[in-house]
NUFI-198919 format. One record per residue (C-alpha): residue in three letters; x negated, y, z negated. Coordinates in steps of 0.001 Angstrom, whole numbers, plus 500000, padded with zeros to 6 digits. Each point is the difference from the previous one (the first is absolute). Last residue first. Example, Ala and Ser with C-alpha at 12.3 -4.5 7.8 and 13.67 -1.06 7.14 Angstrom:
+-----+--------+--------+--------+
!  aa !      x !      y !      z !
+-----+--------+--------+--------+
! SER ! 486330 ! 498940 ! 492860 !
! ALA ! 501370 ! 496560 ! 499340 !
+-----+--------+--------+--------+
//
This chain:
+-----+--------+--------+--------+
!  aa !      x !      y !      z !
+-----+--------+--------+--------+
! UNK ! 494041 ! 514477 ! 512529 !
! UNK ! 500586 ! 497356 ! 497491 !
! UNK ! 501097 ! 497017 ! 501899 !
! UNK ! 503770 ! 499770 ! 500885 !
! UNK ! 502211 ! 496678 ! 501244 !
! UNK ! 496550 ! 497571 ! 499543 !
! UNK ! 501187 ! 496519 ! 499669 !
! UNK ! 497613 ! 497825 ! 496953 !
! UNK ! 498440 ! 497846 ! 501403 !
! UNK ! 500102 ! 496335 ! 498613 !
! UNK ! 498872 ! 496839 ! 499589 !
! UNK ! 501431 ! 497412 ! 497437 !
! UNK ! 498269 ! 497683 ! 497763 !
! UNK ! 502186 ! 497707 ! 498096 !
! UNK ! 497579 ! 497646 ! 497101 !
! UNK ! 501113 ! 502443 ! 497112 !
! UNK ! 500674 ! 503049 ! 501761 !
! UNK ! 497994 ! 500936 ! 502600 !
! UNK ! 500076 ! 503749 ! 501395 !
! UNK ! 497139 ! 500290 ! 503074 !
! UNK ! 500747 ! 503586 ! 501394 !
! UNK ! 499012 ! 501227 ! 503409 !
! UNK ! 499540 ! 503842 ! 500161 !
! UNK ! 495549 ! 499984 ! 500480 !
! UNK ! 499572 ! 497743 ! 497459 !
! UNK ! 502236 ! 499065 ! 496840 !
! UNK ! 500241 ! 496548 ! 498005 !
! UNK ! 502269 ! 499739 ! 497319 !
! UNK ! 499990 ! 496663 ! 497320 !
! UNK ! 502904 ! 499616 ! 497537 !
! UNK ! 500535 ! 497634 ! 497001 !
! UNK ! 503521 ! 499726 ! 499006 !
! UNK ! 501724 ! 499935 ! 496582 !
! UNK ! 503692 ! 500324 ! 499922 !
! UNK ! 500251 ! 498719 ! 503717 !
! UNK ! 500800 ! 501452 ! 503225 !
! UNK ! 498620 ! 497634 ! 502445 !
! UNK ! 503262 ! 500263 ! 502454 !
! UNK ! 499689 ! 504006 ! 499225 !
! UNK ! 496940 ! 499880 ! 502176 !
! UNK ! 501587 ! 497918 ! 503043 !
! UNK ! 503324 ! 502628 ! 499703 !
! UNK ! 497055 ! 502858 ! 499652 !
! UNK ! 498795 ! 499367 ! 503688 !
! UNK ! 502824 ! 498591 ! 501696 !
! UNK ! 502031 ! 503066 ! 498881 !
! UNK ! 496876 ! 502441 ! 501908 !
! UNK ! 497672 ! 502552 ! 497977 !
! UNK ! 500477 ! 503574 ! 501369 !
! UNK ! 497692 ! 502571 ! 498977 !
! UNK ! 500703 ! 503949 ! 500013 !
! UNK ! 497200 ! 502795 ! 499027 !
! UNK ! 500408 ! 503291 ! 498310 !
! UNK ! 497462 ! 502131 ! 499645 !
! UNK ! 500825 ! 502456 ! 503578 !
! UNK ! 503631 ! 499956 ! 499007 !
! UNK ! 500923 ! 501866 ! 503335 !
! UNK ! 500313 ! 496333 ! 501387 !
! UNK ! 502801 ! 499566 ! 498211 !
! UNK ! 503706 ! 500739 ! 501810 !
! UNK ! 498287 ! 497948 ! 502628 !
! UNK ! 500576 ! 497109 ! 497815 !
! UNK ! 503763 ! 500242 ! 498727 !
! UNK ! 502533 ! 499098 ! 502362 !
! UNK ! 498627 ! 497199 ! 501628 !
! UNK ! 497311 ! 499403 ! 497218 !
! UNK ! 502993 ! 498823 ! 497945 !
! UNK ! 501374 ! 498390 ! 502247 !
! UNK ! 497374 ! 497540 ! 500816 !
! UNK ! 499231 ! 500086 ! 495833 !
! UNK ! 503293 ! 498744 ! 499958 !
! UNK ! 500465 ! 496417 ! 502632 !
! UNK ! 495956 ! 499385 ! 498545 !
! UNK ! 500660 ! 500459 ! 496759 !
! UNK ! 496521 ! 502431 ! 498905 !
! UNK ! 498675 ! 502727 ! 499724 !
! UNK ! 496596 ! 500454 ! 498037 !
! UNK ! 499501 ! 504216 ! 499310 !
! UNK ! 496686 ! 501141 ! 498968 !
! UNK ! 499313 ! 503608 ! 498771 !
! UNK ! 496917 ! 501200 ! 499863 !
! UNK ! 499118 ! 503733 ! 498187 !
! UNK ! 503299 ! 499945 ! 497348 !
! UNK ! 502743 ! 501812 ! 499443 !
! UNK ! 500801 ! 502341 ! 502969 !
! UNK ! 500328 ! 496773 ! 502118 !
! UNK ! 501692 ! 497834 ! 497130 !
! UNK ! 502734 ! 502882 ! 499715 !
! UNK ! 500164 ! 499706 ! 503922 !
! UNK ! 499978 ! 496513 ! 499883 !
! UNK ! 503271 ! 499903 ! 498024 !
! UNK ! 501324 ! 502865 ! 501851 !
! UNK ! 499340 ! 497950 ! 503455 !
! UNK ! 502536 ! 496947 ! 498544 !
! UNK ! 498300 ! 497239 ! 499122 !
! UNK ! 499927 ! 496598 ! 500753 !
! UNK ! 498225 ! 497307 ! 498389 !
! UNK ! 496452 ! 500065 ! 498008 !
! UNK ! 498044 ! 503107 ! 499297 !
! UNK ! 496430 ! 501150 ! 498504 !
! UNK ! 498725 ! 502619 ! 499444 !
! UNK ! 496127 ! 500987 ! 499283 !
! UNK ! 498623 ! 502747 ! 498849 !
! UNK ! 502303 ! 501304 ! 496843 !
! UNK ! 499177 ! 502341 ! 497953 !
! UNK ! 499489 ! 499287 ! 496672 !
! UNK ! 497115 ! 501419 ! 499380 !
! UNK ! 498290 ! 497213 ! 499550 !
! UNK ! 500646 ! 498843 ! 503350 !
! UNK ! 503055 ! 497824 ! 501226 !
! UNK ! 500116 ! 497013 ! 501972 !
! UNK ! 504014 ! 498912 ! 500539 !
! UNK ! 501977 ! 496892 ! 501166 !
! UNK ! 502938 ! 499742 ! 500395 !
! UNK ! 501624 ! 503544 ! 500006 !
! UNK ! 500829 ! 502017 ! 497479 !
! UNK ! 503651 ! 502515 ! 499471 !
! UNK ! 502373 ! 497255 ! 500150 !
! UNK ! 498852 ! 498562 ! 496547 !
! UNK ! 501069 ! 495802 ! 499589 !
! UNK ! 499027 ! 499039 ! 503886 !
! UNK ! 496561 ! 500948 ! 499012 !
! UNK ! 498829 ! 499527 ! 496840 !
! UNK ! 496819 ! 501151 ! 501261 !
! UNK ! 497071 ! 497443 ! 501159 !
! UNK ! 496284 ! 501553 ! 499554 !
! UNK ! 497183 ! 500897 ! 502127 !
! UNK ! 497206 ! 500809 ! 497975 !
! UNK ! 498060 ! 497058 ! 501031 !
! UNK ! 500214 ! 500057 ! 503369 !
! UNK ! 501994 ! 497891 ! 502579 !
! UNK ! 501813 ! 501485 ! 503462 !
! UNK ! 500717 ! 497118 ! 501538 !
! UNK ! 500084 ! 497599 ! 496897 !
! UNK ! 502422 ! 502934 ! 497789 !
! UNK ! 502254 ! 499404 ! 503867 !
! UNK ! 500105 ! 496401 ! 499682 !
! UNK ! 501069 ! 499443 ! 496774 !
! UNK ! 502661 ! 503095 ! 500343 !
! UNK ! 501292 ! 497729 ! 503095 !
! UNK ! 499938 ! 496974 ! 497592 !
! UNK ! 502428 ! 502175 ! 497558 !
! UNK ! 502272 ! 500570 ! 503216 !
! UNK ! 500157 ! 496062 ! 501297 !
! UNK ! 501021 ! 498352 ! 496917 !
! UNK ! 502588 ! 502547 ! 499760 !
! UNK ! 500839 ! 503249 ! 497447 !
! UNK ! 503551 ! 500206 ! 498414 !
! UNK ! 498662 ! 498130 ! 496863 !
! UNK ! 497087 ! 502143 ! 499544 !
! UNK ! 496469 ! 498201 ! 500616 !
! UNK ! 497219 ! 501514 ! 497507 !
! UNK ! 496478 ! 499060 ! 500703 !
! UNK ! 497297 ! 499098 ! 498296 !
! UNK ! 496608 ! 500576 ! 501910 !
! UNK ! 496800 ! 498422 ! 499590 !
! UNK ! 497108 ! 500952 ! 501942 !
! UNK ! 497233 ! 498900 ! 502641 !
! UNK ! 498848 ! 502830 ! 501553 !
! UNK ! 497379 ! 501154 ! 503166 !
! UNK ! 500351 ! 503388 ! 502002 !
! UNK ! 498082 ! 500308 ! 502565 !
! UNK ! 502985 ! 501946 ! 502391 !
! UNK ! 499730 ! 497600 ! 503075 !
! UNK ! 498851 ! 497282 ! 497823 !
! UNK ! 502983 ! 499817 ! 497972 !
! UNK ! 499343 ! 497320 ! 497826 !
! UNK ! 502975 ! 499048 ! 497321 !
! UNK ! 500221 ! 497676 ! 497927 !
! UNK ! 503155 ! 499912 ! 497677 !
! UNK ! 500483 ! 498328 ! 496952 !
! UNK ! 504372 ! 500258 ! 499917 !
! UNK ! 502405 ! 499425 ! 496985 !
! UNK ! 503450 ! 500705 ! 499989 !
! UNK ! 503261 ! 501571 ! 497681 !
! UNK ! 503449 ! 499568 ! 500633 !
! UNK ! 501868 ! 503370 ! 499363 !
! UNK ! 503217 ! 499749 ! 498046 !
! UNK ! 503319 ! 499513 ! 500328 !
! UNK ! 502443 ! 501856 ! 498673 !
! UNK ! 502447 ! 499157 ! 497500 !
+-----+--------+--------+--------+
//
């Protein structure tokens, strides 16, 4: 018998002073059996950093050719493609050709450093690609707060992020490994 996804609900309030985006949004997330709490919280953090009324969670791990999050326009063109992990150059090349903007969040301190050394120099010619790294410490702290129904507040200003889950407040500044040219 196959394991089923676990459903989580999050009431997310975003105040992004840099982009002048203020949203109060309820999301329902299906956590795949193979997904860790850290990865699920990274999906939520990524959503808050690029919050938009049109930003949607995709089927993610269940569908290989989709990102974790995206914004599509009415013509079904992808405006924003947000991926997580340590993809190969082929996947990023495809994403960059399909979308106006591509954002990658790497994680896993040791593995992400190795990935950076092996792949980052090959990605500079992708002008619409941004790469951020989020540390294990941040994701572990966020994952420790996971409950089936969460209240999350994210305040963003000048690259600094205050990410609150219940009573826990995380202060972070995502490490920028590559910016859009």
